[in-house]
Structures are given as C-alpha cells and as structure tokens.
C-alpha positions as CSV (number, residue, x, y, z in Angstrom):
1,M,-4.9,5.4,-48.6
2,W,-5.3,1.5,-49.4
3,D,-8.5,1.0,-51.8
4,R,-9.9,-1.8,-49.8
5,L,-9.8,-3.3,-46.2
6,W,-11.8,-5.8,-45.0
7,V,-12.2,-6.4,-41.2
8,N,-13.6,-8.7,-38.6
9,V,-12.3,-11.6,-40.9
10,H,-10.7,-15.0,-39.9
11,L,-7.8,-15.4,-42.7
12,A,-7.0,-18.7,-44.3
13,T,-3.5,-17.3,-45.2
14,D,-1.5,-20.2,-46.5
15,A,-2.8,-23.6,-46.3
16,R,0.3,-25.8,-46.0
17,G,-0.7,-29.2,-46.7
18,T,1.7,-31.1,-44.1
19,G,-0.1,-34.1,-44.6
20,Q,-0.7,-34.4,-40.7
21,P,-4.4,-34.0,-39.5
22,G,-5.7,-31.3,-36.9
23,G,-3.5,-28.3,-35.8
24,D,-3.4,-25.2,-38.0
25,D,-2.9,-26.2,-41.4
26,F,-4.3,-23.4,-43.2
27,G,-2.0,-20.2,-41.8
28,I,-4.9,-18.8,-39.7
29,I,-5.5,-15.8,-38.3
30,L,-8.3,-14.9,-35.9
31,N,-10.4,-12.0,-36.2
32,G,-8.1,-10.5,-38.5
33,A,-8.0,-7.8,-41.2
34,I,-6.7,-7.6,-45.1
35,A,-5.9,-4.7,-47.3
36,A,-6.0,-4.3,-50.8
37,H,-4.0,-1.6,-53.1
38,G,-3.7,-1.3,-56.9
39,G,-5.1,-4.8,-57.1
40,R,-2.2,-6.3,-55.1
41,I,-2.6,-7.3,-50.9
42,A,-0.8,-4.4,-49.4
43,W,-1.7,-6.1,-45.8
44,V,-2.9,-9.1,-43.8
45,G,-2.6,-9.6,-40.1
46,S,-4.2,-9.4,-36.8
47,Q,-7.1,-6.5,-36.9
48,A,-5.2,-5.6,-33.3
49,D,-2.2,-4.7,-35.4
50,L,-3.9,-2.3,-37.7
51,P,-1.8,0.6,-38.3
52,G,-4.8,3.1,-37.6
53,A,-8.5,3.5,-37.3
54,P,-9.5,1.5,-40.4
55,E,-11.5,4.4,-41.8
56,A,-8.5,6.3,-41.9
57,L,-6.6,3.8,-43.7
58,A,-9.0,2.9,-46.5
59,R,-11.0,4.3,-49.1
60,E,-13.5,1.3,-48.7
61,V,-14.0,-0.7,-45.8
62,T,-16.4,-3.8,-45.4
63,S,-16.8,-5.2,-41.9
64,C,-17.1,-9.6,-42.9
65,D,-19.2,-9.9,-39.6
66,G,-16.9,-12.8,-38.7
67,R,-16.7,-14.8,-41.6
68,W,-13.6,-17.0,-43.5
69,M,-11.1,-15.3,-46.4
70,T,-9.2,-17.7,-48.5
71,P,-7.0,-17.2,-51.2
72,G,-9.1,-17.3,-54.8
73,L,-9.0,-20.7,-55.9
74,V,-7.3,-21.7,-58.6
75,D,-8.1,-24.6,-61.3
76,P,-5.2,-25.8,-63.1
77,H,-6.2,-28.4,-65.4
78,T,-9.7,-27.9,-67.6
79,H,-10.7,-28.6,-70.8
80,L,-13.4,-26.0,-70.8
81,V,-13.6,-25.5,-74.6
82,F,-15.3,-28.3,-76.2
83,G,-18.8,-28.7,-78.2
84,G,-21.5,-31.4,-77.5
85,D,-21.6,-33.7,-74.8
86,R,-21.0,-37.1,-74.3
87,S,-23.6,-38.2,-71.5
88,A,-24.5,-41.8,-73.8
89,E,-21.0,-42.6,-73.3
90,F,-21.4,-42.3,-69.7
91,A,-24.9,-44.5,-69.9
92,E,-22.4,-46.8,-71.9
93,R,-19.3,-47.7,-69.3
94,L,-22.4,-47.8,-66.7
95,Q,-23.5,-50.9,-68.8
96,G,-19.5,-52.0,-68.3
97,V,-17.9,-50.7,-71.4
98,S,-14.8,-49.6,-70.7
99,Y,-13.8,-45.9,-71.7
100,Q,-10.5,-47.6,-73.5
101,D,-13.1,-49.9,-76.0
102,I,-15.4,-46.5,-76.4
103,A,-11.9,-44.7,-77.7
104,C,-11.1,-47.3,-79.8
105,R,-14.0,-47.4,-81.4
106,G,-14.0,-43.7,-82.3
107,G,-15.8,-42.4,-79.2
108,G,-14.5,-40.5,-76.3
109,I,-12.1,-37.7,-77.7
110,L,-12.6,-38.0,-81.1
111,S,-16.6,-37.8,-80.7
112,T,-16.2,-34.4,-79.0
113,V,-13.5,-33.7,-81.7
114,R,-16.3,-33.9,-84.1
115,A,-18.9,-31.7,-82.1
116,T,-16.1,-28.9,-81.5
117,R,-15.4,-28.5,-85.0
118,A,-18.4,-28.5,-85.7
119,A,-19.0,-25.2,-83.5
120,S,-18.4,-21.9,-84.6
121,E,-16.1,-19.7,-82.6
122,E,-19.4,-17.6,-81.2
123,E,-20.7,-20.7,-80.2
124,L,-17.7,-21.9,-78.6
125,L,-17.8,-18.9,-76.5
126,H,-21.0,-18.6,-75.3
127,L,-20.6,-22.7,-74.2
128,T,-17.2,-22.0,-72.7
129,L,-18.5,-18.2,-70.8
130,K,-21.3,-20.5,-68.7
131,R,-18.8,-23.1,-67.5
132,A,-16.2,-20.3,-66.7
133,R,-19.0,-18.2,-64.7
134,R,-19.9,-21.6,-62.9
135,L,-15.8,-21.7,-61.7
136,V,-16.6,-18.1,-61.0
137,A,-19.2,-18.3,-58.9
138,N,-17.4,-21.4,-57.0
139,G,-14.4,-18.9,-55.6
140,V,-11.9,-19.7,-58.6
141,T,-9.8,-16.8,-59.7
142,T,-7.4,-18.4,-62.1
143,V,-8.2,-21.1,-64.3
144,E,-6.2,-23.1,-67.0
145,I,-8.0,-23.6,-70.2
146,K,-6.7,-26.4,-72.7
147,S,-7.1,-27.2,-76.9
148,G,-7.0,-30.5,-77.7
149,Y,-10.3,-31.1,-78.9
150,G,-9.7,-29.4,-82.4
151,L,-6.3,-31.5,-83.9
152,T,-6.3,-29.8,-86.8
153,L,-4.4,-26.1,-86.9
154,E,-7.3,-23.9,-87.5
155,D,-9.3,-25.8,-84.7
156,E,-6.9,-25.5,-82.1
157,L,-6.4,-21.9,-82.7
158,K,-10.1,-21.5,-82.6
159,Q,-10.4,-23.3,-79.5
160,L,-7.1,-21.2,-77.9
161,R,-8.6,-18.1,-79.3
162,V,-12.1,-18.7,-77.1
163,A,-9.7,-19.5,-74.4
164,R,-7.9,-15.9,-74.4
165,A,-11.4,-14.3,-75.0
166,V,-12.5,-15.7,-71.6
167,S,-10.8,-13.1,-69.5
168,R,-12.4,-10.4,-71.7
169,H,-15.8,-11.0,-70.5
170,V,-15.5,-12.9,-67.1
171,P,-13.0,-11.5,-64.4
172,L,-10.7,-14.3,-64.6
173,R,-6.9,-15.0,-64.7
174,V,-6.7,-17.6,-68.1
175,H,-3.3,-19.7,-68.2
176,T,-4.1,-21.2,-71.9
177,T,-2.5,-25.1,-72.9
178,F,-2.2,-26.0,-76.4
179,L,-2.8,-29.7,-76.3
180,G,-2.6,-31.2,-80.0
181,A,-1.4,-34.2,-78.7
182,H,-4.4,-35.2,-76.9
183,A,-5.5,-37.7,-79.5
184,L,-4.8,-39.1,-83.2
185,P,-6.8,-37.2,-85.5
186,P,-9.1,-39.0,-88.0
187,E,-7.1,-37.8,-90.9
188,F,-4.0,-39.4,-89.6
189,T,-4.9,-42.5,-89.0
190,G,-2.2,-45.3,-89.6
191,R,0.1,-42.2,-89.5
192,Q,0.6,-41.5,-85.6
193,G,4.8,-40.4,-86.4
194,D,3.4,-38.4,-89.3
195,Y,0.9,-35.9,-87.0
196,V,3.6,-35.8,-84.3
197,A,5.8,-34.6,-87.0
198,H,2.9,-32.1,-88.3
199,L,2.3,-31.1,-84.6
200,C,6.1,-30.3,-84.0
201,E,6.9,-28.6,-87.3
202,T,3.6,-26.9,-88.5
203,M,1.1,-26.7,-85.4
204,L,3.1,-25.8,-82.5
205,P,5.2,-23.2,-84.3
206,A,1.8,-21.2,-85.4
207,V,0.5,-21.8,-82.0
208,A,3.5,-20.2,-80.5
209,E,3.8,-17.3,-82.9
210,A,0.2,-16.2,-82.7
211,G,1.3,-15.9,-79.0
212,L,-2.0,-18.3,-77.8
213,A,-0.1,-20.6,-75.7
214,D,1.1,-20.4,-72.2
215,S,2.4,-23.8,-72.0
216,V,2.3,-27.0,-73.9
217,D,0.7,-30.8,-72.4
218,A,0.5,-33.7,-74.2
219,F,-1.4,-37.5,-73.4
220,C,0.8,-40.3,-72.8
221,E,-0.7,-43.0,-72.6
222,T,-0.9,-46.5,-74.3
223,I,-4.3,-45.5,-76.3
224,A,-2.8,-41.8,-77.0
225,F,0.7,-41.0,-77.3
226,Q,4.4,-43.0,-76.5
227,P,6.9,-41.4,-74.4
228,A,9.4,-41.0,-77.6
229,E,6.6,-39.2,-79.3
230,V,6.1,-37.0,-76.4
231,E,9.7,-35.9,-76.0
232,R,10.0,-34.8,-79.8
233,I,6.9,-32.7,-78.8
234,F,8.6,-31.3,-75.9
235,E,11.8,-30.9,-77.6
236,A,9.6,-28.6,-80.3
237,A,8.4,-26.6,-77.0
238,R,11.1,-26.0,-75.4
239,R,12.8,-24.5,-79.0
240,W,9.6,-22.2,-78.9
241,N,10.2,-21.4,-74.8
242,L,7.2,-22.7,-73.7
243,P,6.5,-24.3,-70.5
244,L,5.5,-28.2,-70.4
245,R,2.7,-30.1,-68.6
246,L,1.7,-33.9,-69.2
247,H,-0.8,-35.9,-68.7
248,A,0.8,-39.2,-67.2
249,D,0.6,-42.2,-65.8
250,Q,-3.2,-42.6,-65.7
251,M,-4.0,-45.6,-67.4
252,S,-0.7,-47.3,-66.9
253,D,2.6,-46.5,-65.7
254,L,4.6,-45.4,-69.2
255,G,7.3,-43.9,-67.0
256,G,5.3,-40.6,-67.8
257,G,5.8,-39.0,-64.3
258,H,10.0,-39.6,-64.8
259,L,9.7,-37.8,-68.4
260,A,7.8,-35.1,-67.1
261,A,10.5,-34.2,-64.3
262,R,13.1,-35.2,-66.8
263,W,11.8,-32.0,-69.1
264,G,11.3,-30.1,-66.1
265,A,7.9,-29.8,-66.4
266,L,5.7,-27.6,-64.2
267,S,3.1,-30.9,-63.8
268,A,2.6,-34.3,-63.9
269,D,-1.3,-34.8,-64.4
270,H,-3.4,-37.7,-63.2
271,V,-0.3,-40.2,-61.8
272,E,-2.7,-42.5,-61.0
273,Y,0.2,-45.6,-61.6
274,A,3.7,-43.4,-61.2
275,S,6.0,-45.5,-59.9
276,E,8.6,-44.7,-56.8
277,A,11.2,-43.6,-59.6
278,S,8.9,-41.5,-61.3
279,V,7.8,-39.9,-57.8
280,R,11.5,-39.6,-56.8
281,A,12.4,-37.5,-60.1
282,M,9.4,-35.4,-59.5
283,A,10.5,-34.4,-56.0
284,E,14.2,-33.4,-57.6
285,S,13.0,-31.3,-60.4
286,G,10.0,-29.9,-58.3
287,T,7.5,-31.1,-60.9
288,V,3.6,-30.7,-59.2
289,A,1.8,-33.7,-59.1
290,M,-1.8,-32.8,-60.1
291,L,-4.7,-35.1,-58.7
292,L,-7.7,-35.1,-60.6
293,P,-10.2,-37.2,-58.1
294,G,-13.2,-36.0,-60.8
295,A,-12.1,-38.4,-63.2
296,F,-11.0,-41.2,-61.1
297,Y,-14.4,-41.3,-59.7
298,F,-16.2,-40.6,-62.6
299,V,-14.6,-43.7,-64.7
300,R,-14.5,-45.6,-61.5
301,E,-10.6,-46.0,-61.6
302,H,-9.4,-48.4,-58.8
303,Q,-5.9,-47.5,-59.0
304,Q,-5.0,-44.8,-56.5
305,P,-2.4,-42.5,-57.0
306,P,0.5,-42.7,-55.0
307,V,-0.2,-39.8,-52.4
308,A,1.8,-42.0,-49.2
309,L,4.7,-41.5,-51.8
310,F,4.2,-38.0,-52.8
311,R,4.0,-37.1,-49.1
312,E,7.1,-39.4,-48.0
313,H,9.5,-37.7,-50.9
314,G,8.0,-34.2,-50.6
315,V,6.2,-33.8,-53.8
316,P,3.2,-30.9,-53.6
317,M,-0.1,-32.5,-54.9
318,G,-2.2,-30.1,-56.6
319,L,-5.8,-30.2,-57.1
320,A,-8.1,-29.6,-60.2
321,T,-11.6,-30.4,-61.6
322,D,-10.1,-31.8,-64.9
323,C,-13.7,-30.4,-66.3
324,N,-14.2,-32.4,-69.8
325,P,-17.0,-33.7,-71.3
326,G,-16.0,-37.3,-71.3
327,T,-14.5,-38.2,-67.8
328,S,-14.5,-35.2,-65.3
329,P,-18.0,-33.2,-66.2
330,I,-17.7,-31.0,-63.1
331,L,-16.8,-27.2,-62.0
332,T,-17.0,-27.4,-58.1
333,P,-13.5,-27.2,-56.9
334,T,-15.0,-27.9,-53.6
335,A,-16.5,-30.9,-54.3
336,V,-13.3,-31.7,-56.1
337,M,-12.0,-31.0,-52.4
338,N,-14.1,-33.1,-50.9
339,M,-13.4,-36.5,-53.5
340,A,-9.4,-35.8,-52.3
341,C,-10.2,-36.0,-49.0
342,T,-12.5,-39.1,-49.6
343,L,-11.1,-41.4,-52.3
344,F,-7.5,-40.2,-51.4
345,R,-7.3,-39.4,-48.0
346,L,-6.0,-35.7,-48.3
347,T,-6.7,-33.8,-45.5
348,P,-8.6,-30.7,-45.7
349,G,-5.6,-28.6,-45.3
350,E,-3.5,-30.4,-48.2
351,A,-6.9,-30.0,-50.3
352,L,-6.8,-26.1,-50.0
353,A,-3.3,-26.1,-50.5
354,G,-3.9,-27.9,-53.5
355,H,-6.5,-25.9,-55.0
356,T,-4.5,-22.9,-54.3
357,H,-0.9,-22.2,-53.9
358,I,0.1,-25.6,-55.4
359,A,-2.4,-25.3,-58.6
360,A,-0.6,-21.6,-59.0
361,K,2.9,-23.4,-58.9
362,A,1.6,-25.8,-61.6
363,L,1.2,-23.1,-63.8
364,G,4.0,-21.0,-62.7
365,L,2.0,-17.9,-61.1
366,D,2.7,-19.1,-57.5
367,A,5.1,-16.0,-57.4
368,L,1.6,-14.1,-58.2
369,T,-1.5,-15.7,-56.5
370,G,-2.7,-18.7,-54.0
371,R,-1.7,-17.1,-50.7
372,L,-3.1,-14.0,-48.8
373,R,0.6,-12.2,-48.5
374,P,1.7,-8.9,-49.2
375,G,3.0,-8.2,-52.5
376,M,0.7,-10.9,-53.9
377,A,-2.3,-10.8,-56.4
378,A,-5.9,-9.4,-54.3
379,D,-7.3,-13.0,-55.1
380,M,-9.6,-14.1,-52.5
381,A,-13.0,-15.8,-51.5
382,L,-15.1,-15.0,-48.6
383,W,-16.8,-17.9,-47.0
384,D,-19.7,-18.1,-44.7
385,M,-18.6,-21.0,-42.4
386,S,-17.1,-22.6,-39.3
387,G,-13.3,-22.9,-40.6
388,P,-11.2,-23.8,-43.7
389,H,-11.9,-27.5,-43.0
390,E,-15.6,-27.1,-43.7
391,L,-14.5,-26.5,-47.4
392,S,-13.6,-30.2,-48.0
393,Y,-16.6,-31.5,-46.1
394,W,-19.8,-30.6,-47.8
395,I,-19.8,-32.0,-51.4
396,G,-19.4,-29.1,-53.4
397,G,-22.6,-27.6,-51.0
398,L,-20.6,-24.2,-50.4
399,V,-20.1,-21.0,-52.7
400,P,-18.5,-17.9,-51.6
401,Q,-20.5,-15.3,-50.1
402,T,-17.6,-12.8,-52.2
403,R,-15.3,-13.5,-54.4
404,I,-12.2,-10.9,-54.8
405,F,-10.8,-10.8,-58.0
406,G,-7.8,-8.2,-58.0
407,G,-8.6,-6.2,-54.9
408,M,-12.1,-6.2,-56.9
409,P,-15.3,-7.7,-54.8
410,D,-17.4,-9.1,-57.6
411,R,-21.1,-7.9,-57.3
412,N,-23.0,-10.5,-58.7
413,L,-21.4,-14.0,-58.9
414,T,-24.6,-15.5,-60.6
C-alpha cells in the first residue's frame, strides 16, 4: 500500500515555461490523484485511472476538494544567515544615494558583515529559523543558503554551520553555498590579491574539509571581484569537486555570464547586463540564468535582463527571492513570481518553472525535486486557487493550504 494518496485534486505536474502565453503551460491534469510512498511520488495521473478504490491503495487518503497541487517551491538563491538590518540604507537610497556609493564608504555588505560577526551562532540560528519558517509557510520545500557575511574563516564556518542546522529544526532541504568572495573584508583593505589567495589556499580547503558547502559562489562585479580573481577561486573550488555558481553581470557587463558558462557553473545570477555572447555561452553549457526581480525592484534598477535572448537561445530562467538585508528583503516566492511577470514579462508558466524545476536545476537537484513525477521526492504544495496562473497574479497574496515535504504534510505552517 502507498503511504498517502491525494484525490479530487487538479495537478500542475510540470511547468514548462515555454514563453508562449495561454494554453497548458503547466502540465495540467484535471481531476487527478497523486500518491506518495517512502518519501517519493509513487503514482500520478487522472483519478479515473487509479488501479483500484482509493481506500484500498493507501493507508491515508485525503480529498483535496478540487484544489490545485504543484511541486513544492524551490528558492535557489538566498542569504538567510545574517545579523542586523539595513533599513537606514534603504532610506538613504530613497534620497538618491547609490548602492555603489554606500558600499564604497563601508556600508552595504560590510555593515552586515559587522553585525553578523558580532552575533553568536545561537543568535544567528534563531534569526535564520524565523526566516526559514516564513519560506516554509509560503510553500518552499528546498532552499539554498549562502555564507558571505563573515569573511573570516571562523565566521564563514559559523554561517555555514547555521545553514546546515536549519534542516534539523525545519522540514526543508537545504543546499549550502560558500560565498567567501562576497566582498573584501576590512582586514584586507588595499590587499585584494592577498585575500583571494587566502580564500583559495586557506578558507576554501577548510570549508570543503568540514563538509559544510554544497557549492561555491563569487560576486563578479566592479565593486567586488574581477573575472581573473573569480577564475582563481573557481580553480580552487574545482580541486575540491565543488559545483560553481556566480553573481554575474548585475551592475555592468564584465562577461560574468560567459565566465560562468566556461567553467560549467550551475547558474549565473542577476545577469541584467549579460551580453548576447554570454547568453550563447550559457545556452551551450546549460548554465541557468537566475533572475532576481526582488533585487531589481528594491534597488530600482533600469537595465532588465535579456529575457528575449534567453528565450531565443533556450537558456533556462530560474527565479529566487535573493533574500538579503540590503537589496532584497523578501521571503515570498509568489511575490517574486509576480515581479518576474510584471517587470520582466515572464509568463506565469515560466515563473512557476523558474521557482520549481529550473530552480532545482540551478542547485543540481532537478532529478530529485521540482516536478510531480513518479520517483521524484514527494515535495508538493496544495493551493486554493482557480489555476496555477493565479500564483503569479496575487502579489504575494497566496499561501498554500498544505505543504508536503517528503510525503509528509505539514500540520502547522505558522
């Protein structure tokens, strides 16, 4: 017998994200049923095709009363572990001070670094769990969490330990990313080359030996790390067989998308200024273009990512909250989906694909989660809505009736 069976449910099994509005862009099965056993999806299809009476097939049968089931949402780019907040900087930007100017005078990322270093591991875990539970309540079943606000070996390890601990307290699949190349720490002012060497020779090996990172990221930008420096970091990460990701082409075109593709990175993130050469390279490598409309909206960026080029060349477009204190203080993936549709003109199908199986691809987890298919993890969300397009319609206004993680329904999402 199956462990659980959900009946009288409409299924959005596989958001295809074709870029064509209208039609079935979601892999819809009306009047469907879906079963879980051993944490995996055991059966999915039309309820009329079930191989017997529901009560004879599963130990627990739930009628969904005509609601919609989608894959659980995947949030593949977050900075959940941090201390302090940057609301004062938000007020400054409203008065015309640029993000770059704030960063150059020691604000921005470095102000969060100071607050994160000052916080204990227990304090950081308490803050992070509050944020993670918000994501869970909004239908997220898999989340990526970066370091990058410590910038010393001790503090980066502290952040990564907190990120690893999240899944022991909250039913979430957590992918951790070492982002030591997020900013230049104050101890290395004027010595960026020395810090890159320290990253490659000391920090990254220690992180890898501790088993605390599932991937390595870097911030490739004029105010952060140059392409040649990123290549040194990627070379070091490859020695430890760690997958690569990149903050690329957010504020300028440094060829970050092309660099990410050349190194076979899982994703290039932000990519507002990505060139057609970068887009072509990403298409050849299979690198996901990770769109982060929350940051685009919050910093009032004007340069949109080249969505038409991504479509033309077949580059998969993922979505993430990019939850962080400086440029994207958001914990609601459905609001991100609305922003992607409104600001970047994605279709609702592309938006749901971006927060499910394409998001999972950006973490190397697309064989495990992000679709409702037999054999995949039974990570799902049940919504009271007229159809999956409605997820991108309300500006963060929809929350799931139930979230299922590994076949287990959450009894309390608050």
